[in-house]
Each structure stands twice: as structure tokens, then as C-alpha cells.
C-alpha positions in Angstrom: 0.0 0.0 0.0 1.1 3.5 -0.7 2.2 5.7 2.2 4.4 8.4 0.6 3.5 11.0 -2.1 5.5 10.8 -5.4 6.9 13.6 -7.5 4.3 13.4 -10.2 1.4 13.4 -7.6 3.0 16.5 -6.0 3.3 18.2 -9.3 -0.3 17.5 -10.1 -1.4 18.9 -6.7 0.5 22.1 -7.4 -1.0 22.5 -10.9 -4.6 21.7 -10.0 -5.1 23.2 -6.6 -6.2 26.7 -5.7 -3.7 29.1 -4.2 -3.9 29.9 -0.5 -4.1 28.1 2.7 -5.4 24.5 2.8 -5.8 21.7 5.3 -4.2 18.3 4.6 -6.3 15.3 5.8 -4.0 12.5 7.0 -5.6 9.0 7.5 -3.1 6.6 9.0 -2.9 2.9 9.5 0.1 1.8 11.5 2.4 -1.1 10.8 3.0 -3.5 13.7 5.0 -1.6 16.3 4.8 1.5 14.0 3.4 4.0 16.6 6.8 4.6 18.2 8.4 5.4 14.9 5.5 7.7 14.0 5.7 9.5 17.3 9.4 10.2 16.7 8.6 11.4 13.1 5.9 13.7 14.6 8.2 15.1 17.2 10.9 15.9 14.6 8.3 17.2 12.1 7.2 20.0 14.5 10.4 21.9 13.5 9.4 21.8 9.8 5.8 22.8 10.4 7.0 25.9 12.3 9.8 26.7 9.7 7.2 26.6 6.9 4.4 28.3 8.7 2.2 25.2 8.9 0.1 24.2 11.9 -1.1 20.9 13.3 -4.8 21.5 13.7 -5.9 18.2 15.1 -4.4 14.7 15.9 -6.3 11.8 17.3 -6.8 8.1 17.4 -9.5 6.5 15.3 -12.4 5.0 17.3 -14.9 2.4 16.1 -16.6 3.9 13.0 -20.3 4.6 13.0 -20.5 4.4 9.2 -17.8 2.6 7.2 -17.3 -0.4 5.0 -14.9 -3.2 6.0 -11.3 -1.9 6.1 -12.3 1.8 6.1 -11.4 2.4 9.7 -8.1 4.2 10.5 -5.7 4.1 13.4 -5.2 7.9 13.5 -6.3 11.1 11.8 -4.4 14.3 11.5 -5.4 17.7 10.1 -2.5 20.0 9.1 -3.0 23.5 7.8 -0.4 24.8 5.3 -0.1 28.3 4.0 -0.2 27.0 0.4 0.3 23.9 -1.7 3.6 25.4 -2.9 4.8 25.7 0.8 3.8 22.1 1.4 5.8 21.0 -1.7 8.8 23.0 -0.5 8.6 21.4 3.0 8.4 17.8 1.8 11.3 18.5 -0.7 13.5 20.0 2.1 16.7 17.9 2.3 16.6 18.0 6.1 13.0 16.9 6.1 13.8 14.1 3.7 16.2 12.7 6.3 13.3 11.9 8.6 10.7 10.6 6.2 11.9 7.0 6.7 10.4 7.2 10.2 7.0 7.9 8.7 7.4 5.3 5.9 8.4 2.5 8.3 5.6 3.4 10.8 2.7 3.1 8.3 1.2 0.2 6.4 -1.3 2.5 4.7 -2.1 6.2 4.5 -4.3 8.7 2.8 -3.0 12.3 2.3 -5.8 14.4 0.9 -5.6 18.1 0.4 -8.9 19.8 1.1 -10.4 22.9 -0.5 -12.1 25.2 1.9 -15.7 25.8 1.0 -15.1 29.5 1.2 -12.8 29.1 -1.8 -15.4 27.5 -4.0 -17.0 29.6 -6.6 -20.7 30.4 -6.0 -23.0 29.1 -8.7 
């Protein structure tokens, strides 16, 4: 299962997304014994969020879903606000950040990273 974004996917996100702040939805499924590695990744990522003007809005463990198909439950969810898609791309491309991404990769068996578009950014029809 995919856990890390690829260059082509990042390029598409930059081309297609609106300018301005956005929130990235992170849905995480941990590998066996992956929580400790993800906790270390999170601790070390705080520096980069601050450096790039991003903010952790929410982090929490997934509880039993009220409505979900088999396999749609997640171990954790995070919401991270970024100043722009370009800033997100710069952060994940930062060579110092790249040095810690292995912690995230080894911690997860599956992930969803989904940029969101604020409803206030949508054109009114």
C-alpha cells in the first residue's frame, strides 16, 4: 500500500489546486509496532511545520466507525494547515525533512494524504 507521495502526484497537486491556505487530511494505518516510529517522526516534524508556517490543527486516534465499509477504519487522523500547496511541496522537498521521512514510511502500512479545498474558496454558482 502507498504511504508516501510521489513527485508526479505532488506536481499535479500544485497544478490543479487553488492558491492559498489549505488543510491536509492524513488518515493513518500503523504497521505493527509503528506507533513509536510515527511518534518520533511527529516530534521531529514539528520543527518543519514551524519553519514553513504550517500548523497541526488536530491529531487523534480513530475510534470504532459509525458508518464505514470493511477496512475503512483508521488508526489515527491528523489535520495540518499549510499556507499554500507550494509551501507544502517545499517542505516535503527540504533535504533536512527528507532525512526523517523514513520514520513515517516504516511506521505506516497504509495512508491517505488528501488536500482539502475550503468551501469558502469555491465559486458560488
